[in-house]
C-alpha positions in Angstrom: -6.1 -5.9 13.7 -2.3 -5.4 16.0 -4.0 -1.8 17.4 -6.7 -1.6 18.7 -6.8 2.1 18.5 -7.6 1.7 14.4 -10.5 -0.6 13.8 -11.3 -3.5 15.7 -12.7 -6.5 14.4 -16.7 -5.7 15.4 -15.9 -2.8 13.2 -15.2 -4.5 9.7 -17.8 -7.0 11.2 -20.8 -3.9 11.0 -19.0 -3.0 7.7 -20.0 -6.4 6.1 -22.8 -6.2 7.7 -24.3 -3.1 6.0 -23.9 -5.0 2.7 -27.0 -5.7 0.7 -25.8 -8.9 -1.5 -27.5 -10.1 -4.0 -26.2 -12.5 -5.6 -27.5 -13.1 -9.8 -25.6 -14.9 -12.8 -22.6 -15.4 -10.2 -22.4 -11.1 -10.0 -22.9 -10.0 -6.4 -24.3 -6.2 -6.0 -23.9 -4.2 -3.6 -25.8 -1.4 -1.8 -23.0 0.4 0.7 -19.8 0.2 0.6 -18.2 2.1 3.3 -15.1 1.4 5.7 -13.9 4.0 7.6 -15.0 6.5 6.9 -14.4 5.6 2.9 -16.7 5.0 0.0 -14.9 2.4 -2.4 -16.9 0.7 -5.4 -16.4 -2.9 -4.8 -15.3 -5.2 -1.9 -12.5 -5.7 -3.2 -11.0 -2.3 -2.9 -12.1 -2.4 0.6 -10.9 -6.1 1.9 -7.3 -4.6 -0.1 -7.4 -1.5 2.5 -8.0 -3.6 5.4 -5.3 -6.0 3.9 -3.1 -2.4 3.8 -3.8 -2.1 7.3 -3.0 -5.4 8.8 0.8 -5.5 6.9 1.3 -2.2 7.4 1.1 -2.1 11.5 2.5 -5.6 11.4 5.6 -3.7 10.2 5.0 -0.8 12.7 5.0 -2.9 15.3 8.0 -5.7 14.6 10.4 -3.1 12.5 11.2 -5.9 10.0 10.0 -7.3 7.1 10.8 -10.9 8.3 9.5 -10.6 11.7 6.3 -9.1 10.0 5.3 -12.0 7.5 5.7 -14.6 11.0 3.6 -12.2 13.1 1.2 -12.5 10.2 1.3 -16.0 9.6 1.9 -16.0 5.8 4.6 -17.1 3.1 7.4 -14.7 2.3 6.3 -15.0 -1.1 2.5 -14.0 -0.3 4.0 -10.9 1.5 5.3 -9.9 -1.4 2.9 -10.2 -3.2 1.2 -7.9 -1.1 3.3 -5.6 -0.8 4.3 -5.1 -4.6 0.3 -4.8 -4.8 -0.3 -2.0 -2.2 2.6 0.0 -4.0 0.7 0.0 -7.3 
């Protein structure tokens, strides 16, 4: 994470370690999905929350989109796709 006051990589690893994953017929079942005290129904929702947090922090830190894109190391197209996804 960009801001050390928010969740750290260790905290994210702990979240992932709490998953009980059983793969059967290409389906993933989880027992507990919690991130920053919020319960989620699907893993992709947690990953979306983490992604939103990272993008928001990059924008706060840099103050503009072009610098945030450079800081994150993603393409402009990917960045704007993620922003659009965050808004919906």
